[in-house]
C-alpha positions as CSV (number, residue, x, y, z in Angstrom):
1,M,87.9,77.7,99.9
2,P,89.8,74.9,101.7
3,G,87.6,72.0,102.4
4,S,84.8,73.1,100.1
5,V,84.5,74.1,96.4
6,Q,81.5,76.3,95.4
7,T,80.9,78.7,92.6
8,T,81.0,82.2,94.1
9,Q,81.8,85.7,92.9
10,V,83.3,87.9,95.6
11,V,82.5,91.6,95.1
12,V,85.1,93.9,96.6
13,E,84.3,97.6,97.2
14,N,86.4,100.1,99.2
15,G,88.7,97.3,100.3
16,S,86.0,95.1,101.8
17,V,83.9,92.2,100.7
18,S,80.6,93.8,99.8
19,K,78.7,90.7,98.7
20,L,78.9,87.2,97.5
21,E,77.1,86.1,94.4
22,T,76.6,82.5,93.2
23,S,75.0,83.1,89.8
24,R,77.5,83.1,86.9
25,D,75.0,85.4,85.1
26,H,76.3,88.2,87.3
27,F,80.0,87.5,87.0
28,R,81.9,90.7,86.1
29,R,85.2,89.0,85.3
30,P,84.5,85.8,83.3
31,D,88.2,85.5,82.4
32,I,88.9,84.5,86.0
33,A,85.6,82.9,86.8
34,D,87.2,79.5,87.4
35,C,89.9,80.5,89.8
36,L,90.2,79.2,93.3
37,I,89.8,81.7,96.1
38,L,92.0,80.7,99.0
39,P,93.4,82.3,102.2
40,P,96.1,85.0,102.1
41,L,99.7,83.8,102.2
42,M,101.6,84.9,105.4
43,D,105.3,84.6,106.2
44,P,106.1,84.9,109.9
45,Q,109.8,85.4,109.3
46,V,111.0,88.0,106.8
47,N,114.3,89.6,107.6
48,G,114.1,92.2,104.7
49,G,115.0,92.0,101.1
50,L,116.4,93.9,98.1
51,G,119.2,95.2,100.3
52,V,116.9,96.4,103.0
53,S,117.3,94.9,106.5
54,F,114.8,95.1,109.3
55,T,117.7,94.8,111.7
56,S,118.8,98.2,110.6
57,P,116.8,101.4,111.3
58,Q,115.5,102.6,107.9
59,N,113.0,105.0,106.5
60,S,109.5,103.9,105.6
61,E,110.2,104.2,101.9
62,N,113.0,101.5,102.1
63,Y,110.8,99.2,104.2
64,D,108.0,99.7,101.6
65,L,110.2,98.1,99.0
66,V,110.2,94.8,100.9
67,L,106.5,94.7,101.5
68,Q,105.7,95.6,97.9
69,E,107.9,92.7,96.7
70,C,105.9,90.4,99.0
71,W,102.6,91.6,97.5
72,R,104.0,91.0,94.0
73,R,104.7,87.4,95.0
74,G,101.3,86.8,96.4
75,I,102.3,87.2,100.1
76,S,99.7,89.4,101.7
77,H,101.0,89.4,105.3
78,I,104.4,89.2,107.0
79,L,106.1,89.5,110.4
80,P,109.1,91.7,109.9
81,T,111.9,90.0,111.8
82,I,114.8,91.5,113.8
83,I,117.7,89.1,114.5
84,T,120.1,89.2,117.4
85,T,121.5,92.7,117.8
86,D,122.6,95.0,120.7
87,A,120.0,96.5,123.0
88,A,120.4,100.0,121.7
89,N,120.0,99.0,118.0
90,L,117.1,96.7,118.8
91,Q,115.2,99.7,120.3
92,K,116.0,101.9,117.3
93,C,114.8,99.2,114.9
94,L,111.6,98.6,116.9
95,H,110.8,102.4,116.9
96,S,111.5,102.6,113.1
97,L,109.3,99.6,112.3
98,R,106.5,100.9,114.5
99,D,106.6,104.3,112.8
100,W,106.5,102.6,109.4
101,R,103.5,100.5,110.4
102,E,101.7,103.5,111.6
103,S,102.5,105.5,108.4
104,D,100.0,103.8,106.1
105,W,96.8,101.8,106.7
106,K,97.9,99.3,104.1
107,V,101.1,98.6,105.9
108,K,99.3,98.3,109.1
109,K,96.9,95.8,107.7
110,A,99.7,93.7,106.1
111,I,101.8,93.6,109.3
112,P,100.0,92.1,112.4
113,G,103.2,92.5,114.4
114,F,106.9,91.8,114.7
115,H,109.2,88.8,115.2
116,L,112.3,88.9,117.4
117,E,114.7,86.1,116.5
118,G,117.1,86.5,119.4
119,P,118.9,87.8,121.2
120,G,118.3,84.9,123.6
121,I,119.6,82.1,121.3
122,S,122.5,79.7,121.6
123,S,125.9,81.3,121.6
124,S,127.5,78.1,120.2
125,D,129.0,78.1,116.7
126,G,126.7,76.4,114.2
127,F,123.6,76.7,116.4
128,R,124.0,80.5,116.4
129,G,124.0,80.6,112.6
130,A,124.8,84.0,111.2
131,H,123.7,85.9,114.3
132,P,126.5,88.0,115.8
133,L,128.1,86.4,118.9
134,D,128.8,89.7,120.7
135,S,125.0,90.5,120.9
136,V,123.8,87.1,122.1
137,R,122.3,87.4,125.6
138,S,119.6,85.7,127.6
139,W,116.1,87.2,127.7
140,T,115.1,89.2,130.8
141,E,111.7,90.4,131.8
142,V,113.1,94.0,131.7
143,E,114.3,93.8,128.1
144,Y,111.2,92.0,126.9
145,R,109.0,94.7,128.5
146,H,111.1,97.5,126.9
147,C,110.6,95.8,123.5
148,Q,106.8,95.6,123.9
149,D,106.7,99.2,125.1
150,A,108.7,100.4,122.1
151,T,106.1,98.8,119.8
152,Q,103.0,99.4,121.8
153,G,102.5,95.7,122.3
154,L,103.3,94.6,118.7
155,I,105.9,91.9,119.5
156,R,103.9,88.9,118.3
157,K,106.6,86.2,118.0
158,V,109.8,85.5,119.8
159,T,112.4,82.9,118.9
160,L,114.7,81.8,121.8
161,A,116.8,78.8,122.9
162,P,115.4,77.1,126.0
163,E,118.8,76.2,127.4
164,T,119.7,79.9,127.8
165,L,117.1,80.4,130.5
166,E,117.5,79.6,134.2
167,D,113.8,79.3,134.4
168,F,110.9,79.9,132.1
169,G,109.4,82.9,133.8
170,V,110.0,85.3,130.9
171,V,108.4,82.7,128.5
172,K,105.3,82.5,130.7
173,T,105.1,86.3,130.7
174,M,105.4,86.4,126.9
175,V,102.7,83.7,126.6
176,R,100.3,85.6,128.9
177,D,100.8,88.6,126.6
178,G,99.6,86.5,123.6
179,V,103.1,86.2,122.1
180,L,103.9,83.1,120.0
181,V,107.1,81.8,121.7
182,S,109.2,79.6,119.4
183,M,112.4,77.7,120.1
184,G,115.2,78.0,117.5
185,H,118.9,78.3,117.1
186,T,119.0,75.9,120.0
187,N,120.9,72.9,121.3
188,A,118.2,72.0,123.8
189,S,118.0,68.5,125.2
190,A,114.8,66.5,125.1
191,D,114.1,67.5,128.7
192,Q,114.6,71.2,128.0
193,I,112.3,71.0,125.0
194,A,109.6,69.3,127.1
195,R,110.0,72.0,129.9
196,A,109.7,74.8,127.3
197,L,106.5,73.2,125.9
198,D,105.1,73.1,129.5
199,A,105.8,76.8,129.8
200,G,103.9,77.6,126.6
201,V,106.3,77.3,123.7
202,M,104.4,76.1,120.6
203,L,106.7,76.3,117.6
204,F,110.2,75.4,116.5
205,T,111.7,78.1,114.2
206,H,113.1,76.8,110.9
207,W,113.4,73.2,112.2
208,G,116.5,71.5,110.7
209,N,118.4,74.8,110.4
210,G,120.1,77.0,113.0
211,I,121.9,73.9,114.1
212,S,125.5,72.7,114.1
213,R,126.7,70.8,111.0
214,T,128.0,68.1,113.3
215,V,125.7,66.8,116.1
216,D,125.3,63.5,117.9
217,R,123.2,61.3,115.7
218,H,120.7,60.5,118.4
219,L,121.0,63.2,121.1
220,N,120.2,66.4,119.2
221,P,117.1,68.8,119.0
222,L,115.8,67.4,115.7
223,W,114.4,64.1,117.0
224,P,112.5,65.3,120.1
225,A,111.1,68.2,118.2
226,L,109.9,65.9,115.4
227,A,108.4,63.4,117.9
228,E,106.8,65.8,120.3
229,D,103.1,65.9,119.4
230,R,102.6,69.3,121.1
231,L,105.1,71.1,118.9
232,N,104.6,72.8,115.6
233,L,107.5,73.2,113.2
234,S,108.3,76.0,110.8
235,I,110.3,74.9,107.8
236,I,112.2,76.7,105.1
237,A,111.2,74.9,101.8
238,D,113.3,77.0,99.5
239,G,115.2,74.1,98.0
240,Q,118.4,75.0,99.7
241,H,117.9,74.9,103.5
242,L,116.4,71.4,103.7
243,P,116.7,68.4,101.4
244,P,113.5,66.9,100.0
245,A,113.8,63.9,102.3
246,M,113.7,66.1,105.4
247,L,110.8,68.1,104.1
248,K,108.9,64.9,103.4
249,T,109.7,63.5,106.8
250,A,108.4,66.6,108.6
251,Y,105.3,66.6,106.4
252,R,104.6,62.9,107.1
253,C,105.3,63.2,110.9
254,K,103.5,66.4,111.6
255,G,101.0,66.6,108.9
256,A,99.9,69.8,107.3
257,E,98.1,70.9,110.5
258,K,101.4,71.3,112.4
259,L,103.7,72.8,109.8
260,V,104.3,76.4,109.1
261,L,106.1,77.5,105.9
262,T,108.6,80.3,106.0
263,A,111.2,81.6,103.6
264,D,113.4,83.3,106.2
265,T,113.9,85.8,103.5
266,S,117.3,87.6,103.8
267,P,117.9,91.3,103.4
268,L,120.1,90.2,100.5
269,A,117.3,88.4,98.6
270,G,117.1,89.8,95.1
271,M,120.6,91.2,95.2
272,P,123.2,90.5,92.5
273,A,125.8,87.8,93.1
274,G,128.7,89.1,95.2
275,T,129.9,89.4,98.8
276,Y,128.2,91.8,101.2
277,D,128.5,93.0,104.8
278,L,125.5,91.9,106.9
279,W,124.9,91.2,110.6
280,G,128.6,91.6,111.4
281,S,129.7,89.0,108.8
282,R,130.6,88.7,105.2
283,I,127.8,87.1,103.3
284,V,128.2,85.5,99.9
285,V,125.4,85.6,97.4
286,D,125.9,83.1,94.6
287,E,124.3,82.9,91.1
288,E,121.5,80.7,92.5
289,Q,120.7,83.1,95.2
290,R,122.2,80.9,97.9
291,L,123.4,83.0,100.8
292,S,126.1,81.8,103.1
293,V,128.6,83.2,105.7
294,E,131.9,83.5,103.9
295,G,134.3,80.7,104.7
296,T,131.8,78.6,106.7
297,G,129.2,77.3,104.4
298,L,126.6,78.3,107.0
299,L,123.4,79.7,105.4
300,A,122.5,83.3,106.2
301,G,118.7,83.4,105.5
302,S,117.2,82.7,102.1
303,G,117.4,84.4,98.8
304,A,113.9,83.1,98.1
305,W,110.4,84.3,99.2
306,L,107.4,82.4,100.5
307,D,106.0,81.8,97.0
308,A,109.0,79.6,96.2
309,C,108.5,77.6,99.4
310,F,104.9,77.1,98.5
311,R,105.8,75.7,95.1
312,T,108.2,73.3,96.7
313,M,105.6,71.9,99.1
314,F,103.0,71.8,96.4
315,Q,105.2,69.5,94.4
316,L,106.3,67.3,97.4
317,S,102.7,67.0,98.6
318,G,101.5,65.8,95.3
319,G,99.5,68.9,94.5
320,A,97.6,69.1,97.9
321,V,96.7,72.7,97.5
322,D,94.5,72.9,100.6
323,A,97.3,71.4,102.7
324,C,99.8,73.9,101.3
325,F,97.6,76.9,102.1
326,Q,97.1,75.5,105.6
327,M,100.9,75.5,106.0
328,A,101.4,78.9,104.4
329,S,98.5,80.7,105.9
330,S,96.0,79.1,108.3
331,N,98.4,77.6,110.8
332,I,100.4,80.7,111.5
333,R,97.2,82.7,111.9
334,R,96.0,80.2,114.4
335,L,99.2,80.2,116.4
336,L,99.3,84.0,116.5
337,G,95.7,84.0,117.7
338,M,94.4,85.7,114.6
339,P,90.8,85.1,113.6
340,P,90.2,82.2,111.1
341,W,90.1,83.3,107.5
342,D,86.7,83.5,105.8
343,L,84.9,85.5,103.2
344,I,82.1,87.4,104.8
345,P,80.4,90.7,103.6
346,G,81.7,93.6,105.6
347,K,85.1,92.1,106.3
348,P,88.3,93.2,104.7
349,A,89.1,91.6,101.3
350,E,92.0,89.2,102.0
351,M,92.5,86.3,99.6
352,T,94.8,84.6,97.1
353,L,93.6,83.7,93.6
354,I,94.8,80.5,92.0
355,S,94.1,79.3,88.5
356,P,93.8,75.5,88.4
357,A,93.1,75.6,84.7
358,I,96.7,76.5,83.9
359,G,98.7,74.5,86.3
360,E,97.9,76.0,89.7
361,L,99.1,79.5,88.7
362,I,99.1,82.3,91.3
363,L,97.1,85.1,89.7
364,G,97.6,87.5,92.6
365,C,96.4,88.5,96.0
366,F,94.2,90.8,97.9
367,G,95.7,91.8,101.2
368,T,95.0,95.5,101.6
369,G,91.7,95.7,99.9
370,Q,93.1,95.9,96.3
371,F,94.2,93.3,93.9
372,C,98.0,92.9,93.3
373,P,98.8,90.7,90.3
374,Y,101.6,88.1,90.7
375,L,104.9,89.4,89.4
376,D,105.5,86.5,86.9
377,N,102.6,84.6,85.7
378,S,104.8,82.3,83.7
379,K,105.9,80.5,86.9
380,L,103.7,77.6,87.7
381,L,103.2,76.2,91.2
């Protein structure tokens, strides 16, 4: 466990931790007796994958494909993310996701709620990213309440641009409801960022991305977000969205305690190279799984998953495994108001198994009471 190393066998029965044993004489699986037991990985921004989009109403079987791929990559929990879309489609998507979550207890356990990235983001080119311009609109109390009603209160995270709001009343309402409000796809000034934080915003969604390719070298959202001690940053460490120097700078400025790893996994992750229609744009998937809006060079989510981001930060941090699990698990749980992770008899079995003996290898994860082995144990962290 982070912060402590002790020899413990965790006995799992019927999906829960039944007991903890410290004597190796009783170990049932000596082949994994020396693995590390760490918190479950959680990605707060998964847009879909394998051709399945959460911004398109689907049946539960299609959504299952995305979650199963997450489990195979050691990712126990996710926030399915809906990007900017028109009000009618947004409601359809929310109803479909709610029905999916209610369809199976394992899905319900893996998904603590949903993330709305938009529609209240910047309408400016570059800052808007791949979000469709014709659906960008400011948040209102009425639309927010409709979204919560459609999901029975399961909107847990909202990404918005502070400059799109006349006041921060809707932000304060979201915060009172226990929603993690994050700024992103924004060209907010330092003053607007400060006012957003005063209203309860706590996170910056994929800092360094969702921004114009040409900005003032001093007056842009990057610097005040990096300097503001109250603000946590989520970062996409897939090796494509941010160069190593920016990742290192964020890590050194914020420390592991104020960074959240996300892959921003695209619905086109895992798809063959080619050009696809997505979110009202033509998206190019290249041989390296780099996704971009055709003719612009703007990225359109990631072709990677959280396990790849974890590997990147593991390397950049010099092998600080505890810090990486803080960034990929503990911090987002804290920001969402979830209980701290622990191994206690009677609680659900949720953990990631790591083998330090063979190069910090992900062995697999427990997230729904049963062990799911990692999809490719030849890939070292």
